[in-house]
C-alpha positions as CSV (number, residue, x, y, z in Angstrom):
1,M,27.3,-11.1,-3.9
2,K,25.7,-14.7,-4.2
3,I,26.6,-16.4,-7.7
4,L,24.6,-19.5,-8.9
5,I,26.7,-22.0,-11.2
6,V,24.7,-24.2,-13.3
7,E,26.7,-26.9,-14.8
8,D,26.0,-30.7,-15.4
9,D,29.7,-31.6,-15.8
10,P,31.2,-32.2,-12.3
11,V,34.8,-31.3,-13.2
12,S,33.7,-28.0,-14.9
13,Q,31.4,-27.1,-12.1
14,R,34.3,-27.6,-9.5
15,L,36.5,-25.4,-11.6
16,L,34.0,-22.6,-11.9
17,E,33.2,-22.8,-8.2
18,K,36.9,-22.6,-7.4
19,I,37.4,-19.5,-9.6
20,V,34.4,-17.7,-8.3
21,R,35.3,-18.3,-4.6
22,R,38.7,-17.1,-4.9
23,E,37.2,-13.9,-5.9
24,G,35.4,-13.7,-2.6
25,Y,31.8,-14.5,-3.9
26,D,29.4,-16.8,-2.3
27,T,28.3,-19.9,-4.7
28,I,25.4,-22.0,-5.1
29,T,25.4,-24.9,-7.5
30,A,22.9,-26.8,-9.7
31,T,23.3,-29.6,-12.4
32,N,20.4,-28.5,-14.7
33,G,18.2,-25.5,-15.6
34,K,15.1,-26.8,-13.8
35,G,17.0,-27.1,-10.5
36,A,18.7,-23.7,-11.0
37,W,15.2,-22.1,-11.7
38,K,14.0,-23.2,-8.3
39,I,17.1,-21.8,-6.6
40,V,16.6,-18.3,-8.5
41,K,13.0,-18.1,-7.1
42,K,14.0,-19.0,-3.6
43,E,17.5,-17.6,-3.1
44,K,18.6,-13.9,-3.6
45,V,21.0,-14.8,-6.5
46,K,22.1,-11.8,-8.4
47,L,24.6,-13.6,-11.0
48,V,24.0,-16.9,-12.9
49,I,26.8,-18.6,-14.8
50,T,25.2,-21.3,-16.7
51,D,26.1,-24.0,-19.3
52,W,23.8,-24.2,-22.5
53,M,23.4,-27.9,-22.9
54,M,22.0,-29.6,-19.9
55,P,19.3,-32.2,-19.2
56,K,15.8,-31.4,-18.0
57,M,16.2,-27.6,-18.8
58,D,18.9,-26.2,-20.9
59,G,20.6,-22.8,-20.5
60,L,18.5,-21.1,-23.0
61,K,15.3,-22.1,-21.4
62,L,16.6,-20.9,-18.0
63,C,17.5,-17.5,-19.5
64,R,13.9,-17.1,-20.7
65,E,12.3,-18.4,-17.4
66,I,14.4,-15.6,-15.5
67,R,13.5,-12.8,-18.0
68,Q,9.8,-13.7,-18.2
69,A,9.5,-13.7,-14.4
70,N,8.8,-10.5,-12.4
71,L,11.6,-10.9,-9.9
72,P,12.3,-8.2,-7.4
73,R,15.9,-8.0,-8.4
74,Y,17.9,-7.9,-11.6
75,V,19.7,-11.3,-12.4
76,Y,22.8,-11.0,-14.6
77,I,23.3,-14.0,-16.7
78,I,26.7,-15.4,-18.3
79,L,26.1,-18.2,-20.7
80,L,28.8,-20.7,-21.3
81,T,29.0,-23.1,-24.3
82,A,31.2,-25.0,-26.7
83,K,29.1,-23.7,-29.5
84,D,31.0,-21.1,-31.4
85,Q,28.8,-19.8,-34.4
86,A,27.7,-16.3,-34.5
87,E,24.2,-17.4,-34.7
88,D,24.6,-19.3,-31.4
89,A,25.6,-16.0,-29.7
90,V,22.7,-14.1,-31.2
91,A,20.4,-16.9,-29.9
92,A,21.8,-16.8,-26.3
93,L,21.5,-13.0,-26.1
94,D,17.9,-13.1,-27.6
95,A,17.1,-15.7,-24.9
96,G,18.0,-13.1,-22.3
97,A,21.7,-13.8,-21.6
98,D,23.8,-10.6,-20.7
99,D,27.1,-12.2,-21.7
100,Y,28.4,-15.1,-23.7
101,M,31.6,-17.1,-23.3
102,R,32.8,-19.9,-25.4
103,K,34.3,-23.1,-23.8
104,P,37.2,-23.7,-23.1
105,F,37.2,-20.3,-21.2
106,N,40.1,-18.3,-19.9
107,P,39.6,-17.8,-16.0
108,D,41.1,-14.3,-16.1
109,E,38.5,-13.5,-18.8
110,L,35.6,-14.9,-16.7
111,K,37.0,-13.0,-13.7
112,A,36.8,-9.8,-15.7
113,R,33.3,-10.6,-17.2
114,I,31.9,-11.3,-13.5
115,L,33.4,-7.9,-12.5
116,A,31.6,-6.2,-15.4
117,G,28.3,-7.9,-14.5
118,K,28.8,-6.8,-10.9
119,R,29.0,-3.2,-12.1
120,I,25.7,-3.7,-14.1
121,I,24.1,-5.1,-10.9
122,E,25.2,-2.3,-8.8
123,L,23.8,0.2,-11.2
124,E,20.4,-1.7,-11.3
125,D,20.5,-1.7,-7.4
126,S,21.2,2.1,-7.4
127,Q,18.4,2.9,-9.8
128,K,16.1,0.7,-7.8
129,N,16.9,2.5,-4.6
130,A,16.6,5.9,-6.3
131,N,13.1,5.0,-7.6
132,A,12.1,3.6,-4.1
133,Q,13.2,7.0,-2.5
134,L,11.5,9.0,-5.2
135,L,8.4,6.9,-4.5
136,Q,8.6,7.4,-0.8
137,S,9.2,11.2,-1.2
138,E,6.2,11.6,-3.4
139,K,4.1,9.6,-0.8
140,M,5.3,11.9,2.0
141,A,4.6,14.9,0.1
142,S,1.1,13.8,-0.4
143,V,0.7,12.9,3.3
144,G,2.0,16.3,4.3
145,Q,-0.5,17.9,1.9
146,L,-3.1,15.9,3.7
147,A,-2.0,16.5,7.2
148,S,-4.3,19.5,8.0
149,G,-7.3,17.6,6.6
150,V,-6.4,14.6,8.6
151,A,-6.1,16.7,11.7
152,H,-9.4,18.1,11.1
153,E,-10.9,14.7,10.8
154,I,-9.3,13.6,14.0
155,N,-10.4,16.9,15.8
156,N,-14.1,16.4,15.0
157,P,-14.5,12.9,16.9
158,T,-11.9,14.0,19.6
159,G,-14.1,17.0,20.3
160,F,-17.4,15.3,20.8
161,V,-15.6,12.5,22.7
162,S,-14.2,15.3,25.1
163,S,-17.8,16.9,25.3
164,N,-19.5,13.6,26.1
165,L,-16.9,12.8,28.7
166,K,-17.6,16.1,30.5
167,T,-21.3,15.4,30.4
168,L,-20.9,11.9,31.8
169,T,-18.7,13.4,34.6
170,D,-21.7,15.7,35.4
171,Y,-24.1,12.8,35.2
172,Q,-21.7,10.8,37.6
173,N,-21.9,13.4,40.2
174,D,-25.7,13.5,40.1
175,I,-25.8,9.6,40.4
176,N,-23.2,9.7,43.2
177,N,-25.4,12.3,45.3
178,L,-28.4,10.1,44.6
179,I,-26.6,6.9,45.8
180,K,-25.4,8.7,48.8
181,L,-29.1,9.4,49.6
182,Y,-30.2,5.9,49.1
183,R,-27.5,4.6,51.3
184,K,-28.5,7.1,54.1
185,L,-31.9,5.7,53.8
186,V,-30.9,2.2,54.1
187,T,-28.7,3.2,57.2
188,D,-31.7,5.1,58.9
189,L,-34.1,2.2,58.2
190,K,-31.7,-0.1,60.0
191,E,-31.2,2.3,63.0
192,A,-34.6,3.8,63.2
193,N,-37.2,3.1,66.1
194,L,-40.7,1.9,65.1
195,G,-42.3,5.1,66.5
196,N,-40.4,7.5,64.2
197,L,-39.9,5.2,61.3
198,S,-42.5,6.5,58.9
199,S,-41.3,10.2,59.5
200,D,-37.8,9.4,58.7
201,I,-38.7,7.3,55.6
202,E,-40.9,10.1,54.3
203,K,-38.3,12.7,54.9
204,H,-35.8,10.7,52.8
205,L,-38.2,9.7,50.1
206,E,-38.9,13.4,49.6
207,Q,-35.2,14.2,49.3
208,I,-34.7,11.3,46.8
209,A,-37.7,12.3,44.7
210,S,-36.5,16.0,44.7
211,L,-33.1,15.0,43.5
212,E,-34.2,12.6,41.0
213,D,-36.5,15.3,39.5
214,E,-33.7,17.7,39.6
215,A,-31.2,15.7,37.8
216,D,-33.9,14.3,35.6
217,I,-32.6,10.7,36.3
218,D,-34.7,8.9,33.8
219,F,-33.0,11.0,31.1
220,I,-29.5,10.5,32.5
221,L,-29.9,6.7,32.5
222,E,-31.1,6.7,28.9
223,D,-28.5,9.2,27.6
224,I,-25.6,7.6,29.4
225,M,-25.5,4.5,26.9
226,D,-26.0,6.9,23.8
227,L,-23.0,9.1,25.1
228,I,-20.8,5.9,25.5
229,S,-21.8,4.6,22.1
230,D,-20.8,7.9,20.5
231,C,-17.4,7.9,22.3
232,E,-16.8,4.4,21.1
233,E,-17.7,5.4,17.5
234,G,-15.5,8.5,17.6
235,T,-12.5,6.6,19.1
236,E,-13.0,3.9,16.4
237,R,-13.1,6.7,13.7
238,I,-9.7,8.1,15.1
239,K,-8.2,4.7,15.4
240,K,-9.1,3.9,11.7
241,I,-7.7,7.2,10.4
242,V,-4.6,6.9,12.2
243,L,-4.0,3.3,11.2
244,D,-5.0,3.9,7.5
245,L,-2.5,7.0,7.5
246,K,0.2,4.9,9.1
247,D,-0.1,2.0,6.6
248,F,-0.1,4.5,3.8
249,A,2.9,6.5,5.0
250,H,5.0,3.4,5.9
251,P,7.6,2.7,3.4
252,G,6.4,-1.0,3.5
253,E,8.1,-4.2,2.2
254,D,8.7,-4.7,-1.5
255,K,6.8,-7.8,-1.4
256,I,3.8,-9.0,-3.6
257,Q,0.7,-9.7,-1.5
258,S,-2.8,-11.0,-2.2
259,T,-4.9,-7.9,-1.9
260,D,-8.7,-6.8,-2.0
261,I,-8.5,-3.7,-4.3
262,N,-12.0,-2.5,-3.3
263,N,-10.6,-2.5,0.4
264,G,-7.6,-0.5,-0.7
265,I,-9.8,2.1,-2.3
266,E,-12.0,2.4,0.8
267,T,-8.7,2.8,2.9
268,T,-7.4,5.5,0.8
269,L,-10.8,7.3,0.7
270,N,-10.9,7.3,4.4
271,V,-7.3,8.9,4.5
272,V,-8.1,11.6,1.9
273,W,-11.8,12.2,2.9
274,N,-11.3,15.7,4.2
275,E,-9.9,16.8,0.8
276,L,-13.0,15.4,-1.1
277,K,-16.1,16.0,1.1
278,Y,-16.2,19.7,0.7
279,K,-15.7,19.5,-3.0
280,A,-17.6,16.6,-4.3
281,I,-20.1,13.9,-3.9
282,V,-18.4,10.7,-4.2
283,N,-20.3,7.9,-6.2
284,K,-19.0,4.3,-5.7
285,E,-19.9,1.1,-7.8
286,L,-17.4,-1.2,-6.6
287,G,-17.9,-4.7,-8.1
288,K,-17.1,-8.1,-6.9
289,L,-13.3,-8.7,-7.4
290,P,-11.0,-11.6,-7.0
291,M,-8.0,-11.2,-4.8
292,V,-5.1,-9.6,-6.7
293,K,-1.4,-10.3,-6.3
294,C,0.2,-6.8,-6.2
295,Y,2.1,-4.2,-4.2
296,P,-0.9,-2.9,-2.2
297,Q,0.5,0.2,-0.7
298,Q,1.8,1.3,-4.2
299,L,-1.6,0.8,-5.7
300,N,-3.1,2.8,-2.8
301,Q,-0.8,5.7,-3.7
302,V,-2.0,5.6,-7.3
303,F,-5.7,5.9,-5.9
304,M,-4.7,8.8,-3.6
305,N,-2.9,10.8,-6.2
306,L,-6.0,10.4,-8.6
307,F,-8.4,11.2,-5.8
308,I,-6.6,14.3,-4.9
309,N,-6.3,15.3,-8.5
310,A,-10.0,15.0,-9.1
311,A,-11.0,17.1,-6.0
312,Q,-8.5,19.8,-7.0
313,A,-9.8,19.8,-10.6
314,I,-13.2,20.8,-9.3
315,E,-13.4,24.5,-8.7
316,K,-16.7,24.8,-6.6
317,H,-18.7,21.5,-6.1
318,G,-18.9,18.4,-8.4
319,E,-18.8,14.7,-8.4
320,I,-16.2,12.0,-8.2
321,S,-17.1,8.5,-9.6
322,I,-15.3,5.3,-8.6
323,S,-16.0,2.0,-10.2
324,T,-14.4,-1.4,-10.3
325,W,-15.1,-4.6,-12.0
326,A,-13.2,-7.8,-13.1
327,D,-12.6,-8.4,-16.8
328,N,-10.8,-11.3,-18.3
329,G,-8.0,-11.9,-15.8
330,F,-7.7,-8.2,-15.0
331,V,-9.2,-5.9,-12.3
332,K,-10.3,-2.7,-13.8
333,I,-10.7,0.6,-12.0
334,E,-12.2,3.8,-13.2
335,I,-11.9,7.1,-11.5
336,G,-13.6,10.1,-13.0
337,D,-14.5,13.7,-12.1
338,T,-16.7,16.6,-13.3
339,G,-13.8,19.1,-13.0
340,S,-12.1,21.6,-15.4
341,G,-10.7,18.8,-17.6
342,I,-7.2,18.7,-19.3
343,D,-6.4,20.6,-22.4
344,K,-5.5,18.4,-25.4
345,K,-2.2,20.1,-25.8
346,N,-1.3,18.9,-22.2
347,L,-2.9,15.4,-22.3
348,G,0.1,13.7,-23.8
349,R,2.4,15.1,-21.2
350,I,0.5,14.4,-17.9
351,F,2.5,11.3,-17.2
352,D,5.9,13.1,-17.7
353,P,7.9,13.9,-14.6
354,F,7.6,17.3,-13.1
355,F,4.9,18.2,-15.5
356,T,2.0,20.1,-13.7
357,T,-0.6,22.7,-14.7
358,K,-1.2,23.5,-11.1
359,D,-0.4,26.6,-9.2
360,V,3.1,27.0,-7.4
361,G,2.9,24.9,-4.1
362,K,-0.1,22.8,-5.2
363,G,1.9,19.9,-6.7
364,T,5.2,18.3,-7.3
365,G,4.6,17.2,-10.8
366,L,5.5,13.7,-9.9
367,G,2.0,12.3,-8.8
368,L,0.9,11.0,-12.2
369,N,4.4,9.9,-13.2
370,V,4.7,7.9,-10.0
371,A,1.1,6.5,-10.7
372,Y,2.2,5.6,-14.3
373,N,5.3,3.8,-13.2
374,I,3.6,1.9,-10.5
375,I,1.0,0.6,-12.9
376,K,3.7,-0.4,-15.4
377,K,5.5,-2.2,-12.6
378,H,2.4,-4.3,-12.2
379,N,2.3,-5.0,-15.9
380,G,-1.0,-2.9,-16.0
381,T,-2.3,-0.1,-18.0
382,I,-3.5,3.3,-17.2
383,D,-5.4,5.7,-19.7
384,V,-7.0,9.0,-19.5
385,K,-9.7,10.7,-21.3
386,S,-10.7,14.4,-20.7
387,Q,-12.7,17.3,-22.0
388,V,-12.1,20.8,-21.0
389,G,-15.1,22.1,-19.0
390,K,-16.5,18.5,-18.5
391,G,-14.1,16.4,-16.6
392,T,-11.6,13.6,-16.7
393,V,-11.7,9.9,-16.5
394,F,-8.6,7.6,-15.6
395,K,-9.1,3.9,-16.5
396,I,-6.6,1.4,-14.8
397,G,-6.2,-2.3,-15.6
398,V,-4.2,-4.6,-13.2
399,P,-3.7,-8.2,-13.9
400,V,-5.1,-10.4,-11.1
401,N,-1.8,-12.6,-10.9
402,L,1.5,-10.7,-11.0
403,S,4.2,-13.2,-11.2
404,K,6.9,-12.7,-8.6
């Protein structure tokens, strides 16, 4: 575990570093809060031991910066100070410190507090790993549900590519036979005597004309390019489906990326299209959006869960509407359907884990809970309005800039 020591007094800094290293931890040092904050953002520091009174940025300000940032890990903070009033301890804990020690400190007490902090960090890491596994499990359950539909989407273009290739083979055989006659004619022209030249030419010309007519060579030459174009379109369709599914199913890196939300929606629609096309007309009004700093694969999972839910809520045939727009530092996404709607008594529970009104085997009860947690992780909002027999609308707000 890497521990950051923030202390402007050289003697105290060396003492702290000596104690921490003896316990087997790696250390990094800084002499003020400003330098420490740069290190926290750059290095994978998990525990910070910081003085309160320092130049440029004090310990309280450093605590606030760490707590306000959306760091990918939990940072445990122990604040050291000569201040000894109860209100000072309250101020330190309010600022975001996890622990508070008065100077001069006892080395054994510091070791014990570091050990306590390590236990908290391990619990946080364990919870984070469990959440990541739950997220991936729900994602793979969704992918499994889509498997037959994706296979159908791939089989369609594969079928006409295969058919086109068979037709192209037949065309190629006819063209090969015609080319053989052309070559035979050229050879005969070179070897023929002047006396029988006209009769040989006439014979070959008749054979060529007959074969061209039989094979319908004009149609073949025109149709070849269409068949090739169809094959290229089919293979591109297969490639896009496979890549989109691969990107969706891959666990991915837990990193914030600059993302086009509209592109994420289109990609997700491509993956789930077979689930939607027989149930609903999809109406899209995708506005001009800024790039959003987010976890793109996780947001795509939210979209997929909502798209599938919308399709499953439609009994026979209906409409699914998708709209996006920018609004005061947020990107807004609205996904609605004309399905059966949600009963008022269930509306307050739909984001609860394992709650579902679907038949057995049609859902895990985690889809909307996962969606809710992903949006909250982005410091966003997700709301739902529904009317039985009329349909449901989910409205999502995601901030354009998600601090790392």
